C-alpha positions in Angstrom: -48.9 6.4 77.2 -51.5 7.6 74.5 -53.4 4.4 74.5 -53.1 4.0 78.2 -54.8 7.4 78.7 -57.6 6.2 76.6 -58.6 4.1 79.8 -56.6 5.0 82.7 -59.4 6.9 84.2 -61.8 3.7 84.3 -60.8 2.6 87.9 -60.7 6.3 89.1 -64.2 7.0 87.7 -66.1 6.8 91.2 -63.2 9.0 92.9 -63.4 11.5 90.0 -67.2 11.2 90.4 -67.3 11.8 94.0 -64.7 14.7 93.9 -66.2 16.6 90.9 -69.8 15.6 91.0 -70.2 14.2 87.6 -73.5 12.5 86.9 -73.5 8.9 85.7 -74.2 9.9 82.1 -71.8 12.7 82.2 -69.0 10.5 83.6 -68.5 8.8 80.2 -67.5 11.9 78.7 -64.2 11.9 80.7 -63.4 8.9 78.3 -65.2 10.2 75.2 -63.8 13.6 75.6 -60.3 12.1 74.8 -61.5 9.6 72.3 -63.6 11.7 70.1 -60.9 14.4 69.0 -58.3 11.5 68.9 -60.3 9.6 66.4 -61.8 12.6 64.6 -58.5 14.3 64.0 -56.4 11.2 63.1 -56.8 11.5 59.2 -56.2 15.3 59.0 -53.1 15.2 61.3 -52.0 12.0 59.4 -52.1 14.3 56.2 -50.4 17.1 57.8 -47.6 14.8 58.9 -47.1 14.0 55.2 -46.9 17.7 54.5 -44.7 19.0 57.4 -42.7 15.8 58.3 -43.6 12.8 60.6 -41.0 13.4 63.2 -42.1 17.1 63.6 -45.7 16.0 64.0 -44.8 13.5 66.3 -42.8 15.5 68.7 -45.2 18.3 68.6 -48.1 16.0 69.4 -46.1 14.6 72.4 -45.3 18.0 73.6 -49.2 18.9 73.4 -50.2 15.7 75.1 -47.8 16.2 77.9 -49.0 19.7 78.8 -52.6 18.7 78.6 -52.0 15.9 81.1 -50.7 18.2 83.7 -53.9 20.3 82.9 -55.9 17.2 83.7 -54.0 16.7 86.8 -54.7 19.9 88.3 -58.1 20.1 87.3 -60.8 21.3 90.0 -64.0 21.3 87.8 -65.8 19.1 85.5 -65.4 21.6 82.6 -61.7 22.0 83.1 -61.3 18.2 83.1 -63.3 17.6 80.0 -61.5 20.4 78.1 -58.0 19.1 79.0 -59.1 15.6 78.0 -59.9 16.9 74.7 -56.9 18.4 74.5 -54.8 15.3 75.3 -56.9 13.7 72.5 -55.5 16.1 69.9 -52.1 15.5 71.1 -52.6 11.8 71.1 -53.8 11.9 67.5 -51.0 13.9 66.4 -48.4 11.1 67.6 -50.4 8.2 66.8 -51.5 9.2 63.1 -47.9 8.8 61.9 -46.3 5.8 63.7 -47.7 3.0 61.6 -46.4 4.9 58.7 -43.0 5.3 59.9 -42.8 1.5 60.9 -43.9 0.5 57.5 -41.3 2.6 56.0 -38.5 1.4 58.3 -39.6 -2.3 58.0 -40.7 -3.0 54.2 -39.4 -6.7 54.2 -42.7 -8.9 55.3 -40.8 -10.8 58.0 -39.3 -8.0 59.8 -42.6 -6.1 59.3 -44.4 -8.8 61.0 -42.2 -8.5 63.9 -42.3 -4.9 64.2 -46.1 -4.7 64.1 -46.1 -7.5 66.7 -44.0 -5.0 69.0 -46.2 -2.2 68.2 -49.4 -4.0 68.8 -48.0 -5.3 72.1 -46.8 -1.8 73.3 -50.4 -0.6 72.6 -52.1 -3.4 74.1 -50.1 -3.4 77.1 -50.8 0.5 77.3 -54.5 -0.1 77.2 -54.5 -3.1 79.7 -51.9 -1.5 82.2 -54.1 1.7 82.4 -56.6 -0.2 84.6 -53.8 -1.4 86.8 -51.9 2.0 87.0 -55.3 3.8 87.3 -56.1 1.9 90.5 -52.5 1.9 92.1 -52.1 5.7 91.5 -55.7 6.6 92.7 -55.5 4.3 95.9 -51.9 5.4 96.8 -52.0 8.9 96.0 -55.2 10.4 94.3 -56.7 10.5 91.0 -55.0 13.7 89.9 -51.7 11.4 89.6 -53.1 9.2 87.0 -52.4 12.2 84.6 -49.6 13.8 86.3 -47.4 10.8 85.8 -47.3 11.4 82.3 -45.1 14.6 82.9 -41.9 12.7 83.3 -42.7 10.1 80.8 -43.6 12.6 78.2 -40.4 14.6 78.6 -38.3 11.6 78.3 -40.0 10.3 75.2 -39.8 13.6 73.5 -35.9 13.8 74.1 -35.7 10.2 72.9 -37.8 10.9 69.8 -35.6 14.0 68.9 -32.4 11.9 69.5 -33.6 8.6 67.7 -35.8 9.5 64.9 -34.2 10.7 61.8 -35.4 14.2 60.5 -37.7 13.8 57.6 -39.1 16.3 55.0 -42.6 16.5 54.3 -44.0 17.6 51.0 -44.9 21.0 52.2 -47.9 22.7 53.4 -48.4 24.2 49.8 -49.7 20.8 48.9 -52.8 21.5 51.2 -55.1 19.6 53.3 -58.9 19.0 53.5 -59.8 21.1 56.6 -63.7 21.0 55.6 -63.6 17.4 55.4 -62.0 17.2 58.8 -64.6 19.2 60.5 -67.3 17.1 59.0 -65.9 13.9 60.1 -64.9 15.2 63.6 -68.5 16.7 63.9 -69.9 13.6 62.8 -68.2 11.4 65.4 -68.5 13.6 68.1 -72.3 14.1 67.5 -72.8 10.2 67.1 -71.3 9.5 70.4 -73.3 12.3 72.1 -76.5 10.8 70.5 -75.9 7.1 71.8 -74.6 8.2 75.4 -77.6 10.6 76.0 -80.1 8.5 74.5 -81.8 7.4 77.9 -82.0 11.1 79.1 -84.1 12.4 75.9 -87.2 11.5 73.8 -87.0 8.9 71.1 -87.7 11.6 68.6 -84.9 13.8 69.8 -82.5 10.9 69.5 -83.8 10.3 66.0 -83.1 13.8 65.0 -79.6 13.8 66.1 -79.1 10.4 64.5 -80.2 11.8 61.0 -77.7 15.0 61.6 -75.0 12.7 62.4 -75.6 10.6 59.3 -76.0 13.7 57.2 -72.4 14.9 58.5 -71.0 11.5 57.4 -72.5 11.6 54.2 -71.4 15.4 53.7 -67.9 13.9 54.4 -68.1 11.2 51.8 -69.2 13.5 49.2 -66.7 16.1 50.1 -63.8 13.4 49.8 -65.1 12.5 46.4 -65.0 15.9 45.1 -62.2 17.6 47.0 -59.1 18.3 45.0 -57.1 17.1 48.1 -59.3 14.8 49.9 -58.5 14.1 53.6 -59.3 10.4 52.7 -58.8 9.1 49.3 -62.0 6.8 48.6 -60.2 4.8 46.2 -58.4 3.3 49.3 -61.6 1.3 49.9 -61.2 -0.7 46.7 -58.9 -2.8 48.6 -61.0 -5.5 50.3 -58.3 -6.5 52.9 -58.1 -2.8 53.9 -61.8 -2.4 54.0 -62.5 -5.7 55.9 -59.8 -5.3 58.4 -60.9 -1.9 59.3 -64.3 -3.2 59.9 -63.5 -6.0 61.8 -61.2 -3.8 64.0 -64.1 -1.5 64.8 -65.9 -4.5 66.3 -63.1 -6.1 67.9 -62.1 -2.7 69.8 -65.6 -2.1 70.6 -65.9 -5.4 72.3 -62.5 -5.4 74.3 -62.8 -1.4 75.4 -66.4 -2.3 76.8 -65.0 -5.1 78.8 -62.4 -2.9 80.3 -64.6 -0.2 81.4 -67.6 -2.5 82.4 -65.6 -5.1 84.0 -63.9 -2.6 86.2 -67.2 -1.0 87.4 -68.5 -4.9 87.9 -65.5 -5.4 90.3 -66.0 -2.3 92.3 -69.9 -1.9 92.2 -71.0 -5.4 92.5 -67.9 -7.4 94.0 -66.8 -4.3 96.2 -63.2 -4.1 95.3 -61.1 -1.1 95.8 -59.3 1.0 93.2 -56.0 -1.1 94.0 -57.7 -4.5 94.2 -59.3 -3.7 90.7 -56.2 -2.7 89.2 -54.2 -5.7 90.5 -57.2 -7.9 89.0 -56.7 -6.7 85.6 -52.8 -7.2 85.7 -52.8 -10.8 84.2 -54.2 -9.4 80.9 -51.3 -7.1 79.7 -48.8 -9.8 81.2 -50.4 -12.5 78.9 -50.9 -10.2 75.9 -47.1 -9.0 76.1 -45.9 -12.6 76.4 -48.0 -13.8 73.4 -47.5 -10.9 71.3 -43.5 -10.6 71.8 -42.9 -14.2 72.1 -45.5 -16.1 69.6 -47.3 -13.6 67.4 -44.9 -13.0 64.5 -43.8 -16.6 64.5 -47.5 -17.7 64.5 -48.6 -15.7 61.7 -45.7 -16.6 59.7 -46.4 -20.2 60.1 -50.3 -20.1 59.8 -51.0 -16.9 58.0 -52.7 -13.7 59.5 -56.0 -14.8 58.4 -56.0 -18.0 60.3 -54.4 -16.3 63.2 -57.0 -13.5 63.4 -60.2 -16.1 63.1 -58.6 -18.0 66.0 -58.2 -14.9 68.1 -61.9 -13.7 67.4 -63.1 -17.2 68.5 -61.4 -16.7 71.8 -62.7 -13.2 72.3 -66.3 -14.2 71.4 -65.9 -17.1 74.1 -64.5 -14.9 76.7 -67.2 -12.4 76.4 -69.8 -15.2 76.4 -68.7 -16.4 79.8 -68.6 -12.8 81.0 -72.3 -12.3 80.1 -72.8 -14.9 82.9 -71.3 -13.2 85.8 -73.2 -13.5 89.1 -73.9 -11.2 91.6 -71.9 -12.9 94.5 -69.2 -13.8 92.0 -65.6 -15.0 92.6 -62.9 -13.2 90.7 -60.9 -16.6 90.3 -63.8 -18.4 88.9 -66.1 -15.8 87.3 -63.7 -13.0 86.0 -60.0 -14.5 85.5 -60.8 -17.2 83.0 -62.9 -15.1 80.5 -60.0 -12.2 81.0 -57.5 -14.7 80.0 -59.2 -15.9 77.0 -59.8 -12.4 76.0 -56.1 -11.4 76.3 -55.1 -14.3 74.3 -57.5 -13.6 71.7 -56.6 -10.0 71.5 -52.8 -11.0 71.4 -53.6 -13.1 68.3 -56.1 -11.1 66.6 -54.5 -7.5 66.8 -51.4 -8.0 65.2 -53.0 -10.1 62.5 -55.7 -7.6 61.5 -53.0 -4.7 61.5 -50.9 -6.8 59.0 -53.8 -7.6 56.9 -54.8 -3.9 56.6 -51.5 -2.6 55.9 -50.8 -5.4 53.5 -53.7 -4.3 51.1 -52.1 -0.8 50.8 -49.7 0.6 48.2 -46.4 2.3 49.6 -47.5 5.9 48.8 -50.6 5.3 50.8 -49.2 3.7 54.1 -49.3 7.0 55.7 -53.0 7.7 54.9 -53.8 3.9 55.6 -52.0 4.2 59.1 -54.4 7.2 59.8 -57.4 5.4 58.9 -56.5 2.3 60.9 -56.0 4.0 64.0 -59.1 6.4 63.5 -61.3 3.1 63.1 -59.6 1.9 66.3 -60.4 5.0 68.4 -64.0 5.0 66.7 -64.6 1.4 67.8 -63.6 2.0 71.3 -65.8 5.3 71.5 -68.6 3.7 69.9 -68.4 0.5 71.9 -68.1 2.2 75.2 -71.0 4.4 74.3 -73.4 1.6 73.0 -72.7 -0.8 76.1 -72.6 1.8 78.8 -76.0 3.1 77.5 -77.4 -0.5 77.4 -76.2 -1.5 80.9 -77.2 1.9 82.5 -80.7 1.5 80.9 -81.2 -2.0 82.1 -80.1 -1.0 85.7 -82.3 1.7 86.1 -85.2 -0.2 84.7 -84.8 -2.9 87.2 -84.2 -0.3 90.0 -87.4 1.4 89.3 -89.0 -2.0 89.4 -87.9 -2.4 93.2 -84.6 -4.5 92.4 -81.7 -4.2 94.9 -78.8 -2.2 93.4 -76.2 -5.1 93.2 -78.7 -7.4 91.3 -79.8 -4.4 89.1 -76.3 -3.5 88.2 -75.0 -6.9 87.8 -77.9 -7.7 85.3 -77.0 -4.5 83.5 -73.3 -5.5 83.1 -74.7 -9.2 81.9 -76.6 -7.4 79.1 -73.7 -5.4 78.0 -71.3 -8.3 78.0 -73.9 -10.3 76.1 -74.1 -7.7 73.3 -70.4 -7.3 73.2 -70.1 -11.1 72.6 -72.7 -10.7 69.6 -70.6 -7.7 68.2 -67.5 -9.8 68.4 -69.3 -12.7 66.8 -70.2 -10.4 63.9 -66.5 -9.4 63.6 -65.8 -13.2 63.3 -68.3 -13.4 60.5 -67.0 -10.2 58.7 -63.4 -11.7 58.9 -64.3 -15.0 57.6 -66.2 -13.7 54.6 -64.2 -10.4 53.6 -60.7 -11.3 54.7 -60.1 -15.0 53.3 -57.4 -14.3 50.6 -56.5 -16.8 47.8 -53.0 -16.7 49.4 -52.4 -15.2 52.8 -50.7 -11.8 51.7 -49.0 -11.6 55.3 -47.4 -14.8 55.2 -43.7 -14.5 54.3 -43.6 -16.6 51.3 -40.7 -16.1 48.9 -43.0 -14.6 46.2 -43.7 -11.9 48.3 -40.4 -11.1 49.4 -39.2 -10.9 45.8 -41.7 -8.1 45.1 -39.8 -5.9 47.9 
């Protein structure tokens, strides 16, 4: 549910824009207002989960997320919707920050852990991909308000189930403390970075550079704070793990690519091919189906046989190929010929790569750091999505506006902008492939279920 709400608004964007009067640049903040607090707070609430108990943090976040969803559903103005989306992001961070840590604790044996991570990744991927379909179906059948209101019964059911199923746990106690100044620095840095990228086309080069420098200064301040704080939000020694550092870097690039495809692909179907919300949602439906089948049916066994490193590289190759095909989409394109084949390549690549990169990231972490590593991994996931969306939509909009000023017709200019964004996304995925090949090659794949690995557990 929390991942789904990162992109459920994608197909509903034109309806929301028409109803509430958003500008083209402001429209992206319906997504970013959710992603930025989500990504910026994951480290802090992950630490608080260790202090107050992970089940308590999870259920509190679920309650907040559900209430915020209702506020989104009843919003009648731009400010109200964006504020409620930000509140949703806070609740989403509270739930997501502790999930991977709980999984690692529940399934310490490598073979079972691989299966658990495959299920976890499949659920997350299905939520992300199904968001487009559900957003279109609900908007078409009812209204855009229901893409948020549908979370009310789901949230209540999940909250009751969590109380009944998850065993209570005791945290270390709030007396152990958390780094609140560090959280403020990293959240402010993330928010300002995305704001800088999204609004780059609407301000002077000098103004953009000033904001970029301030963003970098905030990130530098966060790093210095973590190096000196008595109880840092993020222990910098974690980055001594080549697997953890490399896997998080690869994830940022991979998620930036996939999130850009979901957002811009939906806009291409609507604004260029003339699809309505329901047809757009149905057009994306094969992706979550394929992702679910591959992740649940093959992912763990494939990783067990070939190793996470090889499976990750194969998945990234498919993603690069899929985005390369998307960069060739024509103005008078056909869904079956021009959209469906690259979509299936992207879905297959993501189904292979996501469990593999998750396993590699967590395999490079000591048991006492599992919760912190979980928060970091989820943070880089959201950062990748947010920055990818900001960069790719800004490039697409800039190219489209340039062509429109030159007298080009709307459909041609829009398609050309999307082609540029997809080409850049293919390049981003290609960089991820290179990073994975260089940084994640182990002497022996630490996520393969070899007997010596089991003996250490």
